[in-house]
C-alpha positions, 0 to 999 in steps of 0.5 A: 500500500505504501506510506500516506505521508513522509512523516509516517515513512520517516517514523517507520524507518526510525523504528527499523533503525532502533530495532537494528541498534538493539539487535546489534547490542548498541543499546547500553542495557542490552548485550549483543545476542541477548534475546531476553534483555531485548524482549525485556527492553521492548516490553518496558518501552511499550508498557507490556507485561511479560 
């Protein structure tokens, strides 16, 4: 379908970049390859109980 606005596309790509940074261990609280910490961080950011 594509993006309806530049702002929507920009925010989506920013989200991709953040997820890649988390995955590569570039976030201080999360080590590279530490899937449990990655899940905990995303749950904490979005307020989801795990």
